[in-house]
C-alpha positions as CSV (number, residue, x, y, z in Angstrom):
1,X,5.5,-3.7,-34.0
2,X,8.9,-4.4,-32.4
3,X,8.9,-0.9,-30.8
4,X,5.4,-1.5,-29.3
5,X,6.6,-4.8,-27.8
6,X,9.7,-3.1,-26.3
7,X,7.6,-0.2,-24.9
8,X,5.1,-2.6,-23.4
9,X,7.8,-4.8,-21.8
10,X,9.4,-1.7,-20.1
11,X,6.2,-0.6,-18.4
12,X,6.6,-2.9,-15.4
13,X,10.2,-1.5,-14.9
14,X,8.9,2.1,-15.0
15,X,5.9,1.4,-12.8
16,X,7.7,-0.5,-10.0
17,X,10.7,1.6,-9.1
18,X,13.1,0.6,-6.3
19,X,13.6,2.4,-3.0
20,X,17.0,4.1,-2.6
21,X,19.7,1.7,-1.4
22,X,20.4,3.1,2.0
23,X,16.9,2.5,3.4
24,X,16.1,-0.9,5.1
25,X,13.7,-3.0,3.2
26,X,11.8,-6.3,3.8
27,X,11.9,-9.2,1.4
28,X,9.3,-7.5,-0.8
29,X,11.3,-4.3,-1.2
30,X,9.0,-2.3,1.2
31,X,10.5,0.1,3.7
32,X,10.8,-1.8,7.0
33,X,12.8,-1.6,10.3
34,X,13.0,-4.7,12.4
35,X,15.3,-6.2,15.0
36,X,15.3,-9.0,17.5
37,X,16.8,-8.0,20.9
38,X,17.9,-10.3,23.6
39,X,16.3,-9.1,26.9
40,X,16.1,-10.6,30.3
41,X,12.5,-11.5,31.3
42,X,9.7,-13.9,30.7
43,X,7.3,-13.4,27.9
44,X,4.7,-12.0,30.3
45,X,7.2,-9.5,31.8
46,X,8.3,-8.3,28.4
47,X,4.7,-8.1,27.2
48,X,3.9,-5.7,30.1
49,X,6.9,-3.6,29.2
50,X,5.8,-3.5,25.6
51,X,2.3,-2.4,26.7
52,X,3.8,0.4,28.9
53,X,6.0,1.3,25.9
54,X,2.9,2.0,23.8
55,X,1.5,4.1,26.7
56,X,4.6,6.1,27.1
57,X,5.3,6.7,23.4
58,X,1.9,7.6,22.2
59,X,-0.5,10.2,23.6
60,X,-3.4,7.8,23.6
61,X,-2.3,4.1,23.5
62,X,-6.0,3.1,23.3
63,X,-6.4,4.9,20.0
64,X,-3.2,3.5,18.6
65,X,-3.3,-0.2,19.6
66,X,-5.0,-2.3,16.9
67,X,-4.1,-5.8,18.3
68,X,-3.3,-6.7,21.9
69,X,-2.7,-10.4,22.4
70,X,-1.4,-11.3,25.8
71,X,-1.3,-15.0,25.0
72,X,1.2,-14.6,22.1
73,X,2.9,-11.5,23.6
74,X,2.0,-9.4,20.6
75,X,1.0,-5.7,20.4
76,X,0.4,-3.9,17.1
77,X,-0.4,-0.3,16.8
78,X,-0.7,2.4,14.1
79,X,0.6,5.8,15.0
80,X,2.3,8.8,13.5
81,X,5.0,11.3,14.3
82,X,5.5,14.8,13.0
83,X,8.4,15.6,10.8
84,X,9.3,18.8,9.0
85,X,10.0,18.7,5.3
86,X,12.3,21.5,4.2
87,X,12.4,22.7,0.6
88,X,15.1,25.2,-0.2
89,X,13.9,28.8,-0.1
90,X,10.6,27.9,1.5
91,X,9.4,27.6,5.1
92,X,9.4,24.0,6.6
93,X,6.2,22.0,6.0
94,X,4.8,19.8,8.7
95,X,4.1,16.2,7.6
96,X,2.7,13.3,9.4
97,X,4.9,10.2,9.3
98,X,2.5,7.2,9.7
99,X,3.7,3.7,10.5
100,X,2.7,0.4,12.1
101,X,4.6,-0.6,15.2
102,X,4.5,-4.3,16.2
103,X,6.3,-5.7,19.3
104,X,6.4,-9.4,19.8
105,X,7.7,-10.9,23.1
106,X,9.1,-14.3,23.9
107,X,11.0,-15.5,26.9
108,X,14.4,-13.7,26.9
109,X,13.8,-11.6,23.7
110,X,11.5,-9.3,21.9
111,X,11.2,-8.2,18.3
112,X,10.0,-4.8,17.0
113,X,8.8,-4.1,13.5
114,X,8.1,-0.7,12.0
115,X,6.5,-0.9,8.6
116,X,3.6,0.3,6.5
117,X,5.2,3.7,6.5
118,X,3.8,6.6,4.6
119,X,3.6,10.4,4.6
120,X,0.5,12.5,4.9
121,X,0.1,16.2,4.3
122,X,-3.1,18.2,3.5
123,X,-5.1,15.0,2.9
124,X,-2.5,13.6,0.4
125,X,-0.8,10.3,1.1
126,X,2.6,9.6,-0.2
127,X,4.1,6.1,0.2
128,X,7.9,5.7,0.4
129,X,7.9,4.0,-3.0
130,X,6.8,7.4,-4.5
131,X,9.1,9.6,-2.4
132,X,12.2,7.5,-2.3
133,X,12.0,5.9,-5.8
134,X,15.5,6.1,-7.3
135,X,14.1,7.7,-10.5
136,X,12.8,10.7,-8.6
137,X,15.2,10.8,-5.7
138,X,18.3,11.4,-7.7
139,X,19.1,14.1,-10.2
140,X,20.5,13.2,-13.6
141,X,24.1,13.8,-12.3
142,X,23.5,11.1,-9.5
143,X,23.2,13.6,-6.6
144,X,20.1,13.3,-4.4
145,X,17.5,16.1,-4.7
146,X,17.8,18.3,-1.5
147,X,14.1,18.1,-0.7
148,X,14.0,14.3,-0.9
149,X,17.2,14.0,1.0
150,X,15.8,16.2,3.8
151,X,12.6,14.1,4.0
152,X,14.7,10.9,4.2
153,X,16.9,12.4,6.9
154,X,13.9,13.6,8.9
155,X,12.1,10.3,8.6
156,X,15.3,8.3,9.6
157,X,15.9,10.6,12.6
158,X,12.3,10.2,13.8
159,X,12.3,6.4,13.4
160,X,15.7,6.1,15.1
161,X,14.3,8.1,18.0
162,X,11.3,5.7,18.1
163,X,13.6,2.7,18.1
164,X,15.8,4.1,20.9
165,X,12.7,4.8,22.9
166,X,11.4,1.2,22.4
167,X,14.8,-0.3,23.4
168,X,15.1,2.0,26.5
169,X,11.6,1.3,27.7
170,X,11.8,-2.5,27.1
171,X,15.1,-2.5,29.1
172,X,13.4,-0.9,32.1
173,X,12.3,-3.5,34.5
174,X,8.9,-2.9,36.2
175,X,9.5,-2.1,39.9
176,X,7.1,-3.4,42.4
177,X,5.3,-0.8,44.4
178,X,5.8,-1.5,48.1
179,X,3.4,0.9,49.6
């Protein structure tokens, strides 16, 4: 009976693994990238830059944008980027890296959030909690598994490119056309 109790009490620990430590997480332990950036401009000016940001980053901003609230200066969209998963001795596999991007604007600052991240390949969805769980990410000797390490590096690279693009586009002031 004692053994059964011990096994049952360990099930939550086994079922809810933790993401590897080097990835940014929100208060619930989910993969999340967020930052508040001081930026000159009114909420209305920054909102227009954010709107243009979505147009420049995604092929079809209208298909991506889920919420567009000019009054609160908030734009939320769901999009994806392509990454290549490399498994040793195999050709690279193209994956879709899905995420939600939220930009909120206030006078003199804006905040971006990138969350709800998951991978999709051949109709199969893999959340970060599955891919970057410590129990599967690391070998018994403590070394990361090469395929998982590659996926983490590719994802991090793509998200950092997205963040750099957001910062660059939000820093660009809209020029008035004087024609």
